[in-house]
N, CA and C atoms of all chains as a GROMACS GRO file, in nm:
protein
  618
    1MET      N    1  -5.416   7.729   1.225
    1MET     CA    2  -5.510   7.826   1.193
    1MET      C    3  -5.647   7.763   1.177
    2ALA      N    4  -5.757   7.823   1.254
    2ALA     CA    5  -5.880   7.771   1.264
    2ALA      C    6  -5.946   7.792   1.119
    3GLN      N    7  -6.033   7.695   1.068
    3GLN     CA    8  -6.116   7.725   0.942
    3GLN      C    9  -6.248   7.766   0.980
    4GLU      N   10  -6.286   7.884   0.921
    4GLU     CA   11  -6.426   7.914   0.953
    4GLU      C   12  -6.533   7.823   0.903
    5ILE      N   13  -6.644   7.810   0.970
    5ILE     CA   14  -6.747   7.717   0.925
    5ILE      C   15  -6.886   7.789   0.971
    6ASP      N   16  -6.979   7.766   0.879
    6ASP     CA   17  -7.114   7.811   0.904
    6ASP      C   18  -7.203   7.692   0.970
    7ARG      N   19  -7.327   7.741   1.014
    7ARG     CA   20  -7.423   7.671   1.082
    7ARG      C   21  -7.426   7.520   1.024
    8GLU      N   22  -7.449   7.503   0.879
    8GLU     CA   23  -7.478   7.386   0.827
    8GLU      C   24  -7.356   7.300   0.843
    9GLY      N   25  -7.245   7.372   0.819
    9GLY     CA   26  -7.110   7.295   0.844
    9GLY      C   27  -7.109   7.235   0.982
   10VAL      N   28  -7.142   7.296   1.075
   10VAL     CA   29  -7.132   7.269   1.227
   10VAL      C   30  -7.235   7.139   1.236
   11ARG      N   31  -7.354   7.152   1.184
   11ARG     CA   32  -7.448   7.045   1.180
   11ARG      C   33  -7.382   6.916   1.134
   12ARG      N   34  -7.328   6.929   1.030
   12ARG     CA   35  -7.262   6.820   0.952
   12ARG      C   36  -7.151   6.748   1.026
   13LEU      N   37  -7.069   6.844   1.098
   13LEU     CA   38  -6.959   6.789   1.177
   13LEU      C   39  -7.010   6.718   1.311
   14ILE      N   40  -7.100   6.772   1.362
   14ILE     CA   41  -7.175   6.712   1.478
   14ILE      C   42  -7.201   6.578   1.442
   15GLU      N   43  -7.277   6.563   1.330
   15GLU     CA   44  -7.341   6.424   1.284
   15GLU      C   45  -7.211   6.325   1.250
   16GLU      N   46  -7.108   6.394   1.235
   16GLU     CA   47  -6.967   6.295   1.207
   16GLU      C   48  -6.878   6.279   1.321
   17GLY      N   49  -6.930   6.329   1.431
   17GLY     CA   50  -6.871   6.292   1.563
   17GLY      C   51  -6.760   6.395   1.598
   18ALA      N   52  -6.783   6.525   1.552
   18ALA     CA   53  -6.680   6.632   1.600
   18ALA      C   54  -6.711   6.667   1.735
   19GLN      N   55  -6.601   6.710   1.810
   19GLN     CA   56  -6.608   6.771   1.942
   19GLN      C   57  -6.652   6.906   1.919
   20VAL      N   58  -6.755   6.965   2.016
   20VAL     CA   59  -6.793   7.101   2.009
   20VAL      C   60  -6.753   7.175   2.126
   21LEU      N   61  -6.673   7.275   2.136
   21LEU     CA   62  -6.618   7.345   2.240
   21LEU      C   63  -6.687   7.488   2.263
   22ASP      N   64  -6.750   7.509   2.371
   22ASP     CA   65  -6.823   7.642   2.396
   22ASP      C   66  -6.734   7.698   2.497
   23VAL      N   67  -6.680   7.803   2.462
   23VAL     CA   68  -6.581   7.885   2.529
   23VAL      C   69  -6.625   8.010   2.614
   24LEU      N   70  -6.767   7.990   2.631
   24LEU     CA   71  -6.839   8.098   2.701
   24LEU      C   72  -6.812   8.077   2.853
   25PRO      N   73  -6.847   8.177   2.938
   25PRO     CA   74  -6.854   8.155   3.080
   25PRO      C   75  -6.952   8.019   3.120
   26ALA      N   76  -6.918   7.970   3.240
   26ALA     CA   77  -7.001   7.847   3.277
   26ALA      C   78  -7.156   7.901   3.286
   27ARG      N   79  -7.185   7.995   3.339
   27ARG     CA   80  -7.327   8.033   3.350
   27ARG      C   81  -7.385   8.046   3.213
   28ASP      N   82  -7.338   8.104   3.118
   28ASP     CA   83  -7.389   8.120   2.987
   28ASP      C   84  -7.404   7.964   2.940
   29TYR      N   85  -7.292   7.903   2.955
   29TYR     CA   86  -7.317   7.740   2.892
   29TYR      C   87  -7.439   7.675   2.961
   30GLY      N   88  -7.451   7.698   3.091
   30GLY     CA   89  -7.551   7.640   3.156
   30GLY      C   90  -7.681   7.668   3.116
   31GLU      N   91  -7.702   7.779   3.070
   31GLU     CA   92  -7.837   7.832   2.999
   31GLU      C   93  -7.857   7.788   2.863
   32ASP      N   94  -7.774   7.800   2.790
   32ASP     CA   95  -7.778   7.737   2.648
   32ASP      C   96  -7.642   7.694   2.582
   33HIS      N   97  -7.630   7.569   2.535
   33HIS     CA   98  -7.524   7.537   2.458
   33HIS      C   99  -7.554   7.454   2.339
   34LEU      N  100  -7.470   7.443   2.245
   34LEU     CA  101  -7.505   7.342   2.130
   34LEU      C  102  -7.495   7.196   2.193
   35PRO      N  103  -7.592   7.130   2.121
   35PRO     CA  104  -7.603   6.980   2.169
   35PRO      C  105  -7.465   6.899   2.189
   36GLY      N  106  -7.441   6.866   2.295
   36GLY     CA  107  -7.311   6.784   2.321
   36GLY      C  108  -7.193   6.868   2.330
   37ALA      N  109  -7.204   6.997   2.359
   37ALA     CA  110  -7.091   7.080   2.348
   37ALA      C  111  -7.027   7.054   2.496
   38ILE      N  112  -6.888   7.080   2.486
   38ILE     CA  113  -6.818   7.084   2.613
   38ILE      C  114  -6.784   7.221   2.655
   39ASN      N  115  -6.805   7.261   2.771
   39ASN     CA  116  -6.762   7.392   2.821
   39ASN      C  117  -6.614   7.408   2.862
   40LEU      N  118  -6.534   7.486   2.809
   40LEU     CA  119  -6.395   7.510   2.844
   40LEU      C  120  -6.376   7.664   2.816
   41PRO      N  121  -6.416   7.757   2.930
   41PRO     CA  122  -6.404   7.909   2.922
   41PRO      C  123  -6.266   7.931   2.888
   42ILE      N  124  -6.262   8.050   2.802
   42ILE     CA  125  -6.131   8.088   2.728
   42ILE      C  126  -6.006   8.102   2.827
   43ARG      N  127  -6.048   8.152   2.967
   43ARG     CA  128  -5.932   8.159   3.066
   43ARG      C  129  -5.867   8.017   3.094
   44ARG      N  130  -5.942   7.905   3.072
   44ARG     CA  131  -5.902   7.781   3.120
   44ARG      C  132  -5.857   7.709   2.994
   45ILE      N  133  -5.852   7.744   2.867
   45ILE     CA  134  -5.814   7.664   2.760
   45ILE      C  135  -5.662   7.617   2.774
   46GLU      N  136  -5.590   7.708   2.810
   46GLU     CA  137  -5.450   7.663   2.801
   46GLU      C  138  -5.429   7.562   2.900
   47ALA      N  139  -5.482   7.564   3.014
   47ALA     CA  140  -5.443   7.472   3.126
   47ALA      C  141  -5.515   7.328   3.090
   48ASP      N  142  -5.645   7.339   3.046
   48ASP     CA  143  -5.722   7.205   3.041
   48ASP      C  144  -5.757   7.152   2.904
   49ALA      N  145  -5.713   7.225   2.788
   49ALA     CA  146  -5.749   7.178   2.652
   49ALA      C  147  -5.694   7.033   2.627
   50ARG      N  148  -5.570   7.009   2.658
   50ARG     CA  149  -5.526   6.880   2.646
   50ARG      C  150  -5.570   6.765   2.704
   51ARG      N  151  -5.634   6.790   2.815
   51ARG     CA  152  -5.689   6.692   2.910
   51ARG      C  153  -5.841   6.662   2.867
   52VAL      N  154  -5.899   6.769   2.805
   52VAL     CA  155  -6.040   6.752   2.783
   52VAL      C  156  -6.068   6.708   2.629
   53LEU      N  157  -5.972   6.755   2.549
   53LEU     CA  158  -6.007   6.748   2.404
   53LEU      C  159  -5.921   6.614   2.348
   54ASP      N  160  -5.998   6.552   2.243
   54ASP     CA  161  -5.927   6.450   2.177
   54ASP      C  162  -5.868   6.513   2.034
   55ARG      N  163  -5.745   6.516   2.032
   55ARG     CA  164  -5.692   6.568   1.922
   55ARG      C  165  -5.707   6.511   1.777
   56ALA      N  166  -5.738   6.354   1.805
   56ALA     CA  167  -5.763   6.288   1.679
   56ALA      C  168  -5.896   6.317   1.616
   57ARG      N  169  -5.984   6.407   1.680
   57ARG     CA  170  -6.116   6.416   1.631
   57ARG      C  171  -6.121   6.564   1.596
   58PRO      N  172  -6.206   6.594   1.494
   58PRO     CA  173  -6.236   6.746   1.462
   58PRO      C  174  -6.281   6.821   1.589
   59ILE      N  175  -6.258   6.950   1.594
   59ILE     CA  176  -6.291   7.019   1.697
   59ILE      C  177  -6.372   7.156   1.642
   60VAL      N  178  -6.485   7.182   1.695
   60VAL     CA  179  -6.549   7.302   1.655
   60VAL      C  180  -6.566   7.400   1.779
   61VAL      N  181  -6.503   7.517   1.749
   61VAL     CA  182  -6.514   7.616   1.862
   61VAL      C  183  -6.617   7.732   1.832
   62TYR      N  184  -6.686   7.764   1.940
   62TYR     CA  185  -6.778   7.875   1.928
   62TYR      C  186  -6.779   7.959   2.063
   63CYS      N  187  -6.834   8.077   2.017
   63CYS     CA  188  -6.871   8.176   2.132
   63CYS      C  189  -7.015   8.229   2.122
   64ALA      N  190  -7.031   8.347   2.156
   64ALA     CA  191  -7.175   8.403   2.142
   64ALA      C  192  -7.210   8.445   2.000
   65ASP      N  193  -7.124   8.516   1.950
   65ASP     CA  194  -7.140   8.566   1.811
   65ASP      C  195  -7.005   8.609   1.758
   66SER      N  196  -7.020   8.680   1.631
   66SER     CA  197  -6.887   8.724   1.579
   66SER      C  198  -6.830   8.852   1.623
   67ALA      N  199  -6.897   8.905   1.727
   67ALA     CA  200  -6.864   9.042   1.777
   67ALA      C  201  -6.761   9.028   1.858
   68MET      N  202  -5.934   7.211   1.337
   68MET     CA  203  -6.002   7.302   1.424
   68MET      C  204  -6.087   7.397   1.332
   69TYR      N  205  -6.222   7.393   1.374
   69TYR     CA  206  -6.304   7.496   1.303
   69TYR      C  207  -6.363   7.592   1.391
   70ASP      N  208  -6.376   7.717   1.343
   70ASP     CA  209  -6.435   7.834   1.412
   70ASP      C  210  -6.574   7.860   1.364
   71PHE      N  211  -6.667   7.831   1.453
   71PHE     CA  212  -6.803   7.861   1.426
   71PHE      C  213  -6.826   8.019   1.465
   72ARG      N  214  -6.796   8.104   1.377
   72ARG     CA  215  -6.764   8.247   1.404
   72ARG      C  216  -6.906   8.304   1.441
   73THR      N  217  -7.014   8.266   1.389
   73THR     CA  218  -7.141   8.344   1.423
   73THR      C  219  -7.198   8.293   1.544
   74GLY      N  220  -7.153   8.182   1.603
   74GLY     CA  221  -7.178   8.150   1.745
   74GLY      C  222  -7.310   8.097   1.774
   75ILE      N  223  -7.342   8.068   1.897
   75ILE     CA  224  -7.459   8.022   1.956
   75ILE      C  225  -7.581   8.096   1.925
   76GLN      N  226  -7.555   8.236   1.905
   76GLN     CA  227  -7.678   8.323   1.871
   76GLN      C  228  -7.725   8.298   1.732
   77ASP      N  229  -7.630   8.274   1.649
   77ASP     CA  230  -7.696   8.231   1.510
   77ASP      C  231  -7.757   8.092   1.512
   78TRP      N  232  -7.706   8.013   1.587
   78TRP     CA  233  -7.763   7.875   1.596
   78TRP      C  234  -7.912   7.886   1.661
   79MET      N  235  -7.914   7.953   1.765
   79MET     CA  236  -8.058   7.970   1.830
   79MET      C  237  -8.146   8.053   1.744
   80GLY      N  238  -8.081   8.161   1.674
   80GLY     CA  239  -8.180   8.243   1.589
   80GLY      C  240  -8.240   8.168   1.475
   81ALA      N  241  -8.175   8.055   1.443
   81ALA     CA  242  -8.221   7.978   1.338
   81ALA      C  243  -8.321   7.867   1.380
   82GLY      N  244  -8.349   7.869   1.520
   82GLY     CA  245  -8.461   7.777   1.570
   82GLY      C  246  -8.390   7.647   1.597
   83LEU      N  247  -8.264   7.618   1.586
   83LEU     CA  248  -8.205   7.500   1.616
   83LEU      C  249  -8.190   7.463   1.769
   84PRO      N  250  -8.202   7.340   1.788
   84PRO     CA  251  -8.206   7.296   1.944
   84PRO      C  252  -8.084   7.308   2.016
   85THR      N  253  -8.101   7.345   2.146
   85THR     CA  254  -7.984   7.363   2.225
   85THR      C  255  -8.010   7.283   2.357
   86GLU      N  256  -7.913   7.279   2.446
   86GLU     CA  257  -7.923   7.207   2.576
   86GLU      C  258  -7.904   7.310   2.679
   87GLY      N  259  -7.966   7.294   2.796
   87GLY     CA  260  -7.938   7.378   2.916
   87GLY      C  261  -8.062   7.421   2.965
   88THR      N  262  -8.051   7.505   3.067
   88THR     CA  263  -8.183   7.542   3.143
   88THR      C  264  -8.278   7.635   3.072
   89ASN      N  265  -8.239   7.710   2.955
   89ASN     CA  266  -8.322   7.780   2.881
   89ASN      C  267  -8.371   7.716   2.750
   90ALA      N  268  -8.312   7.588   2.735
   90ALA     CA  269  -8.333   7.519   2.604
   90ALA      C  270  -8.489   7.514   2.568
   91GLU      N  271  -8.574   7.481   2.662
   91GLU     CA  272  -8.714   7.479   2.638
   91GLU      C  273  -8.788   7.605   2.629
   92ARG      N  274  -8.723   7.714   2.652
   92ARG     CA  275  -8.799   7.847   2.651
   92ARG      C  276  -8.824   7.887   2.507
   93PRO      N  277  -8.947   7.930   2.480
   93PRO     CA  278  -8.982   7.969   2.348
   93PRO      C  279  -8.908   8.101   2.312
   94ARG      N  280  -8.863   8.115   2.193
   94ARG     CA  281  -8.788   8.240   2.159
   94ARG      C  282  -8.867   8.317   2.034
   95LEU      N  283  -8.825   8.427   2.013
   95LEU     CA  284  -8.882   8.506   1.906
   95LEU      C  285  -8.895   8.431   1.768
   96VAL      N  286  -8.785   8.342   1.743
   96VAL     CA  287  -8.797   8.270   1.628
   96VAL      C  288  -8.904   8.188   1.602
   97HIS      N  289  -8.958   8.152   1.707
   97HIS     CA  290  -9.087   8.054   1.704
   97HIS      C  291  -9.223   8.135   1.694
   98VAL      N  292  -9.211   8.265   1.712
   98VAL     CA  293  -9.334   8.337   1.705
   98VAL      C  294  -9.339   8.458   1.611
   99VAL      N  295  -9.222   8.486   1.552
   99VAL     CA  296  -9.205   8.599   1.456
   99VAL      C  297  -9.288   8.588   1.340
  100ARG      N  298  -9.357   8.698   1.311
  100ARG     CA  299  -9.438   8.693   1.170
  100ARG      C  300  -9.353   8.748   1.063
  101ARG      N  301  -9.334   8.653   0.966
  101ARG     CA  302  -9.246   8.685   0.860
  101ARG      C  303  -9.311   8.749   0.746
  102ASN      N  304  -9.454   8.762   0.742
  102ASN     CA  305  -9.507   8.822   0.635
  102ASN      C  306  -9.535   8.964   0.657
  103VAL      N  307  -9.476   9.036   0.735
  103VAL     CA  308  -9.490   9.171   0.744
  103VAL      C  309  -9.476   9.242   0.625
  104PRO      N  310  -9.558   9.345   0.591
  104PRO     CA  311  -9.536   9.424   0.459
  104PRO      C  312  -9.401   9.500   0.490
  105THR      N  313  -9.334   9.527   0.364
  105THR     CA  314  -9.218   9.595   0.374
  105THR      C  315  -9.219   9.707   0.244
  106CYS      N  316  -9.147   9.809   0.260
  106CYS     CA  317  -9.141   9.916   0.153
  106CYS      C  318  -8.993   9.973   0.160
  107GLY      N  319  -8.978  10.065   0.051
  107GLY     CA  320  -8.860  10.136   0.038
  107GLY      C  321  -8.866  10.264   0.073
  108LEU      N  322  -8.765  10.336   0.069
  108LEU     CA  323  -8.741  10.471   0.141
  108LEU      C  324  -8.832  10.569   0.034
  109GLY      N  325  -8.819  10.532  -0.090
  109GLY     CA  326  -8.870  10.643  -0.196
  109GLY      C  327  -9.006  10.604  -0.233
  110GLU      N  328  -9.072  10.526  -0.157
  110GLU     CA  329  -9.217  10.485  -0.204
  110GLU      C  330  -9.305  10.592  -0.157
  111ARG      N  331  -9.417  10.622  -0.218
  111ARG     CA  332  -9.522  10.709  -0.189
  111ARG      C  333  -9.602  10.665  -0.071
  112LEU      N  334  -9.607  10.731   0.044
  112LEU     CA  335  -9.682  10.669   0.172
  112LEU      C  336  -9.818  10.619   0.142
  113GLY      N  337  -9.884  10.693   0.056
  113GLY     CA  338 -10.037  10.650   0.010
  113GLY      C  339 -10.039  10.518  -0.053
  114ASP      N  340  -9.928  10.494  -0.130
  114ASP     CA  341  -9.928  10.362  -0.200
  114ASP      C  342  -9.909  10.252  -0.091
  115VAL      N  343  -9.802  10.284  -0.002
  115VAL     CA  344  -9.780  10.185   0.106
  115VAL      C  345  -9.891  10.156   0.187
  116ARG      N  346  -9.967  10.261   0.238
  116ARG     CA  347 -10.079  10.244   0.317
  116ARG      C  348 -10.169  10.150   0.262
  117ASP      N  349 -10.204  10.170   0.140
  117ASP     CA  350 -10.305  10.086   0.074
  117ASP      C  351 -10.278   9.946   0.068
  118ARG      N  352 -10.134   9.925   0.050
  118ARG     CA  353 -10.080   9.785   0.049
  118ARG      C  354 -10.097   9.726   0.180
  119VAL      N  355 -10.059   9.793   0.290
  119VAL     CA  356 -10.059   9.747   0.426
  119VAL      C  357 -10.198   9.708   0.466
  120VAL      N  358 -10.293   9.802   0.433
  120VAL     CA  359 -10.439   9.779   0.458
  120VAL      C  360 -10.486   9.647   0.402
  121ALA      N  361 -10.460   9.644   0.284
  121ALA     CA  362 -10.499   9.523   0.199
  121ALA      C  363 -10.443   9.395   0.252
  122ALA      N  364 -10.321   9.392   0.320
  122ALA     CA  365 -10.254   9.294   0.374
  122ALA      C  366 -10.312   9.252   0.511
  123GLY      N  367 -10.388   9.345   0.567
  123GLY     CA  368 -10.449   9.321   0.688
  123GLY      C  369 -10.358   9.360   0.820
  124TRP      N  370 -10.249   9.436   0.797
  124TRP     CA  371 -10.168   9.491   0.888
  124TRP      C  372 -10.189   9.634   0.918
  125GLU      N  373 -10.119   9.672   1.038
  125GLU     CA  374 -10.110   9.805   1.088
  125GLU      C  375  -9.978   9.860   1.076
  126ALA      N  376  -9.878   9.796   1.052
  126ALA     CA  377  -9.743   9.847   1.034
  126ALA      C  378  -9.683   9.783   0.926
  127CYS      N  379  -9.564   9.856   0.892
  127CYS     CA  380  -9.480   9.822   0.772
  127CYS      C  381  -9.338   9.862   0.813
  128VAL      N  382  -9.238   9.774   0.777
  128VAL     CA  383  -9.106   9.781   0.796
  128VAL      C  384  -9.044   9.840   0.660
  129VAL      N  385  -8.965   9.945   0.682
  129VAL     CA  386  -8.907  10.008   0.572
  129VAL      C  387  -8.751   9.941   0.569
  130VAL      N  388  -8.727   9.901   0.457
  130VAL     CA  389  -8.596   9.807   0.433
  130VAL      C  390  -8.519   9.870   0.307
  131GLY      N  391  -8.386   9.851   0.311
  131GLY     CA  392  -8.312   9.892   0.206
  131GLY      C  393  -8.264   9.763   0.143
  132ASP      N  394  -8.129   9.766   0.090
  132ASP     CA  395  -8.069   9.647   0.026
  132ASP      C  396  -8.051   9.546   0.128
  133ALA      N  397  -8.064   9.414   0.067
  133ALA     CA  398  -8.071   9.295   0.150
  133ALA      C  399  -8.167   9.294   0.285
  134ARG      N  400  -8.268   9.357   0.269
  134ARG     CA  401  -8.375   9.362   0.360
  134ARG      C  402  -8.321   9.421   0.487
  135VAL      N  403  -8.214   9.503   0.491
  135VAL     CA  404  -8.164   9.583   0.613
  135VAL      C  405  -8.272   9.683   0.661
  136VAL      N  406  -8.306   9.663   0.788
  136VAL     CA  407  -8.420   9.756   0.846
  136VAL      C  408  -8.358   9.887   0.854
  137LEU      N  409  -8.449   9.996   0.798
  137LEU     CA  410  -8.399  10.128   0.807
  137LEU      C  411  -8.504  10.210   0.884
  138GLY      N  412  -8.624  10.165   0.894
  138GLY     CA  413  -8.734  10.237   0.977
  138GLY      C  414  -8.858  10.159   0.982
  139LEU      N  415  -8.951  10.232   1.051
  139LEU     CA  416  -9.080  10.172   1.065
  139LEU      C  417  -9.202  10.268   1.037
  140LEU      N  418  -9.310  10.199   1.002
  140LEU     CA  419  -9.419  10.295   0.985
  140LEU      C  420  -9.539  10.216   1.065
  141ARG      N  421  -9.571  10.279   1.170
  141ARG     CA  422  -9.681  10.222   1.254
  141ARG      C  423  -9.801  10.297   1.226
  142ALA      N  424  -9.916  10.269   1.310
  142ALA     CA  425 -10.040  10.325   1.250
  142ALA      C  426 -10.035  10.471   1.240
  143ARG      N  427  -9.975  10.550   1.330
  143ARG     CA  428  -9.982  10.692   1.330
  143ARG      C  429  -9.883  10.748   1.200
  144GLU      N  430  -9.785  10.694   1.167
  144GLU     CA  431  -9.710  10.740   1.055
  144GLU      C  432  -9.783  10.704   0.920
  145LEU      N  433  -9.871  10.594   0.916
  145LEU     CA  434  -9.923  10.558   0.801
  145LEU      C  435 -10.049  10.652   0.769
  146GLN      N  436 -10.074  10.743   0.868
  146GLN     CA  437 -10.208  10.816   0.845
  146GLN      C  438 -10.147  10.952   0.786
  147GLY      N  439 -10.027  10.978   0.778
  147GLY     CA  440  -9.945  11.094   0.739
  147GLY      C  441 -10.003  11.133   0.584
  148ASP      N  442  -9.941  11.239   0.547
  148ASP     CA  443  -9.955  11.288   0.407
  148ASP      C  444  -9.941  11.181   0.299
  149PRO      N  445 -10.022  11.130   0.231
  149PRO     CA  446 -10.010  11.029   0.123
  149PRO      C  447  -9.912  11.058   0.014
  150ARG      N  448  -9.884  11.176  -0.011
  150ARG     CA  449  -9.812  11.214  -0.115
  150ARG      C  450  -9.657  11.210  -0.078
  151LEU      N  451  -9.636  11.201   0.058
  151LEU     CA  452  -9.492  11.222   0.090
  151LEU      C  453  -9.424  11.086   0.072
  152PRO      N  454  -9.298  11.092   0.064
  152PRO     CA  455  -9.204  10.954   0.043
  152PRO      C  456  -9.196  10.898   0.177
  153VAL      N  457  -9.188  10.775   0.187
  153VAL     CA  458  -9.183  10.691   0.318
  153VAL      C  459  -9.067  10.773   0.405
  154GLU      N  460  -8.956  10.789   0.344
  154GLU     CA  461  -8.842  10.841   0.417
  154GLU      C  462  -8.869  10.970   0.498
  155ARG      N  463  -8.968  11.040   0.461
  155ARG     CA  464  -8.986  11.169   0.546
  155ARG      C  465  -9.088  11.140   0.653
  156VAL      N  466  -9.152  11.023   0.651
  156VAL     CA  467  -9.253  11.008   0.756
  156VAL      C  468  -9.208  10.894   0.855
  157MET      N  469  -9.127  10.811   0.807
  157MET     CA  470  -9.098  10.693   0.899
  157MET      C  471  -9.028  10.707   1.033
  158ARG      N  472  -9.032  10.617   1.123
  158ARG     CA  473  -8.957  10.623   1.253
  158ARG      C  474  -8.824  10.553   1.202
  159PRO      N  475  -8.715  10.633   1.198
  159PRO     CA  476  -8.590  10.577   1.142
  159PRO      C  477  -8.520  10.501   1.273
  160GLY      N  478  -8.446  10.413   1.229
  160GLY     CA  479  -8.362  10.326   1.329
  160GLY      C  480  -8.437  10.276   1.442
  161PRO      N  481  -8.536  10.185   1.411
  161PRO     CA  482  -8.620  10.145   1.532
  161PRO      C  483  -8.528  10.046   1.616
  162SER      N  484  -8.563  10.025   1.739
  162SER     CA  485  -8.522   9.910   1.823
  162SER      C  486  -8.545   9.780   1.765
  163THR      N  487  -8.453   9.708   1.751
  163THR     CA  488  -8.480   9.573   1.688
  163THR      C  489  -8.418   9.454   1.778
  164PHE      N  490  -8.470   9.339   1.767
  164PHE     CA  491  -8.438   9.225   1.858
  164PHE      C  492  -8.396   9.101   1.777
  165ARG      N  493  -8.339   9.018   1.849
  165ARG     CA  494  -8.283   8.908   1.763
  165ARG      C  495  -8.357   8.796   1.787
  166PRO      N  496  -8.366   8.688   1.701
  166PRO     CA  497  -8.451   8.582   1.688
  166PRO      C  498  -8.430   8.497   1.820
  167PHE      N  499  -8.320   8.498   1.883
  167PHE     CA  500  -8.269   8.411   1.992
  167PHE      C  501  -8.327   8.467   2.120
  168VAL      N  502  -8.382   8.600   2.126
  168VAL     CA  503  -8.424   8.646   2.260
  168VAL      C  504  -8.553   8.566   2.295
  169THR      N  505  -8.561   8.529   2.425
  169THR     CA  506  -8.678   8.459   2.467
  169THR      C  507  -8.811   8.547   2.471
  170VAL      N  508  -8.919   8.468   2.444
  170VAL     CA  509  -9.053   8.542   2.446
  170VAL      C  510  -9.068   8.603   2.589
  171GLU      N  511  -9.021   8.543   2.691
  171GLU     CA  512  -9.038   8.593   2.831
  171GLU      C  513  -8.986   8.726   2.859
  172GLU      N  514  -8.852   8.735   2.788
  172GLU     CA  515  -8.775   8.857   2.807
  172GLU      C  516  -8.859   8.974   2.710
  173MET      N  517  -8.887   8.936   2.597
  173MET     CA  518  -8.965   9.024   2.500
  173MET      C  519  -9.082   9.078   2.572
  174ARG      N  520  -9.160   9.003   2.630
  174ARG     CA  521  -9.268   9.046   2.683
  174ARG      C  522  -9.257   9.144   2.793
  175ARG      N  523  -9.151   9.128   2.869
  175ARG     CA  524  -9.105   9.242   2.968
  175ARG      C  525  -9.083   9.365   2.892
  176THR      N  526  -8.994   9.367   2.792
  176THR     CA  527  -8.933   9.468   2.719
  176THR      C  528  -9.070   9.546   2.647
  177MET      N  529  -9.159   9.470   2.575
  177MET     CA  530  -9.259   9.538   2.520
  177MET      C  531  -9.352   9.602   2.602
  178THR      N  532  -9.381   9.553   2.730
  178THR     CA  533  -9.463   9.603   2.828
  178THR      C  534  -9.396   9.733   2.892
  179ASP      N  535  -9.262   9.704   2.926
  179ASP     CA  536  -9.196   9.832   2.977
  179ASP      C  537  -9.193   9.957   2.892
  180ARG      N  538  -9.172   9.921   2.783
  180ARG     CA  539  -9.146  10.032   2.660
  180ARG      C  540  -9.282  10.055   2.580
  181ASP      N  541  -9.393   9.981   2.620
  181ASP     CA  542  -9.521  10.015   2.559
  181ASP      C  543  -9.516  10.002   2.408
  182LEU      N  544  -9.462   9.896   2.371
  182LEU     CA  545  -9.449   9.856   2.219
  182LEU      C  546  -9.555   9.768   2.179
  183ALA      N  547  -9.614   9.813   2.060
  183ALA     CA  548  -9.726   9.737   2.003
  183ALA      C  549  -9.654   9.635   1.907
  184SER      N  550  -9.545   9.669   1.847
  184SER     CA  551  -9.467   9.566   1.749
  184SER      C  552  -9.337   9.600   1.745
  185SER      N  553  -9.260   9.515   1.718
  185SER     CA  554  -9.105   9.536   1.703
  185SER      C  555  -9.050   9.445   1.588
  186PRO      N  556  -8.952   9.507   1.511
  186PRO     CA  557  -8.873   9.423   1.416
  186PRO      C  558  -8.777   9.319   1.486
  187VAL      N  559  -8.773   9.203   1.427
  187VAL     CA  560  -8.683   9.101   1.457
  187VAL      C  561  -8.571   9.091   1.343
  188THR      N  562  -8.455   9.112   1.375
  188THR     CA  563  -8.350   9.121   1.259
  188THR      C  564  -8.231   9.027   1.310
  189THR      N  565  -8.160   8.985   1.206
  189THR     CA  566  -8.032   8.913   1.231
  189THR      C  567  -7.932   9.035   1.289
  190ALA      N  568  -7.807   8.952   1.324
  190ALA     CA  569  -7.706   9.052   1.392
  190ALA      C  570  -7.664   9.169   1.298
  191ASP      N  571  -7.672   9.143   1.154
  191ASP     CA  572  -7.627   9.243   1.068
  191ASP      C  573  -7.750   9.323   1.018
  192GLY      N  574  -7.853   9.323   1.086
  192GLY     CA  575  -7.967   9.418   1.058
  192GLY      C  576  -8.069   9.368   0.957
  193ARG      N  577  -8.060   9.249   0.908
  193ARG     CA  578  -8.164   9.211   0.802
  193ARG      C  579  -8.289   9.153   0.861
  194LEU      N  580  -8.397   9.197   0.813
  194LEU     CA  581  -8.540   9.165   0.873
  194LEU      C  582  -8.551   9.018   0.864
  195VAL      N  583  -8.610   8.972   0.991
  195VAL     CA  584  -8.656   8.831   0.986
  195VAL      C  585  -8.811   8.848   0.976
  196GLY      N  586  -8.860   8.933   1.054
  196GLY     CA  587  -9.011   8.970   1.067
  196GLY      C  588  -9.043   9.053   1.173
  197VAL      N  589  -9.169   9.047   1.222
  197VAL     CA  590  -9.203   9.148   1.324
  197VAL      C  591  -9.282   9.046   1.430
  198VAL      N  592  -9.258   9.116   1.566
  198VAL     CA  593  -9.333   9.058   1.666
  198VAL      C  594  -9.435   9.144   1.730
  199LEU      N  595  -9.561   9.093   1.737
  199LEU     CA  596  -9.669   9.179   1.796
  199LEU      C  597  -9.672   9.151   1.935
  200ARG      N  598  -9.718   9.245   2.017
  200ARG     CA  599  -9.742   9.231   2.167
  200ARG      C  600  -9.820   9.119   2.198
  201ALA      N  601  -9.929   9.093   2.123
  201ALA     CA  602 -10.017   8.978   2.152
  201ALA      C  603  -9.933   8.839   2.132
  202ASP      N  604  -9.849   8.842   2.043
  202ASP     CA  605  -9.772   8.719   2.027
  202ASP      C  606  -9.688   8.669   2.136
  203VAL      N  607  -9.646   8.769   2.232
  203VAL     CA  608  -9.557   8.724   2.339
  203VAL      C  609  -9.638   8.750   2.473
  204VAL      N  610  -9.742   8.810   2.458
  204VAL     CA  611  -9.845   8.811   2.594
  204VAL      C  612  -9.905   8.670   2.606
  205HIS      N  613  -9.945   8.618   2.484
  205HIS     CA  614 -10.018   8.491   2.496
  205HIS      C  615  -9.927   8.367   2.459
  206GLY      N  616  -9.791   8.405   2.419
  206GLY     CA  617  -9.723   8.303   2.365
  206GLY      C  618  -9.650   8.219   2.493
   0.00000   0.00000   0.00000
């Protein structure tokens, strides 16, 4: 179960070397994404997550907003 | 695994840096005027007008608890009967915009809708400030 985190928490985790995962469509990701974020749209997560992500490091996932 | 639930819009709305083709574009968070006068529903219009004029503004945002935007008093509303409560005079439920909106997009919107000013709020409706047309035309 993912732990909810706020903006300051994200900044702290980024400084500590966490992986940041942007699940928005590629076009949205191309326009704006968090610094260093990896793009993996939701429909590709199941197929590609194991290949793209390092399970030994913390992972922060985000979308557009909470809606 | 961590869920950044409020997402990139919250991040950009706070003026934090992003990467991407839009990253260098100025956003409302960079031009919003945070010192806009505010008032409550039950205040007397005449008292609010005096305060707005003294502050050098021509608009006032009507807010409720936690600064949630309820309405707007622009120049025309401020000239109303000073004895009336704000609630009877204000423009309720104004269009609001998020801090992450680009200045370029806001310029188009304010021109298309002929807006002199617009409130900028968080996703849950809390006031951040006001953008004037001059801020986005020259921004």
